N, C-alpha and C positions, 0 to 999 in steps of 0.2 A: 405599692408605698409609696404617699405623697411626698411633696416637700415641703409643702405650710397647710398649714390647719384648713382653711378655708377654702383650698383646690381639689377643683372635679377630675383634673387629672389626675391617673395614678399608674406610676413608674415602674415596670420589667424589673433592668436593670439601672443600676446607681456604683456611678465611682466615683469616692470623694479622696483628697487628696488637701493636705492640714495647709493652709497659707503659715511660715515661721516667722517671725520676726524677735530677737535676741530671744533665744530661748522659747517663746510666746506663743501660743497656738491664736491669731486675732482675724482667722476668717480659712473659709474652704473655697477650692475646685472641683465643681457640680458636674458632672456627662451624666443626664437619666436618657433612657430611651424607652417610649410608652408604647415597643413593635412588638410584639411578643419572638416576631423573625429573627429580631437583632441581640446578637451575646455578643458581652463586651469582652476584651479579648486583652494581654497584655501592653498593644498597641498602646488605645486607650490610656489606658494605668497608665504607660510611662510619659501620654503627652498631659496627661492631668497633675504628673507632680512635677516636668516641669515645667508649665505654669505659672506654679504652687513656689513652687525657688526661685519663678524670674520676678514672680510680681513679691515676697517674702524679700529678695535684694533691693524693687525699686523704693519700698516702702521704707528699708529699711536706713536709704539716704533722703 
């Protein structure tokens, strides 16, 4: 899966977490790996969710 239409790199694992401000999605935190030996786990999911929550709080203020 490519992240953009003109991207030549294909990613094997992708985790996305929405950045939410006042109930609206304003962006996303994306973690991507193109190495087939890398498996995304609960740790990477929690990292993305934590970063998205932090960014959402920062955008609100």
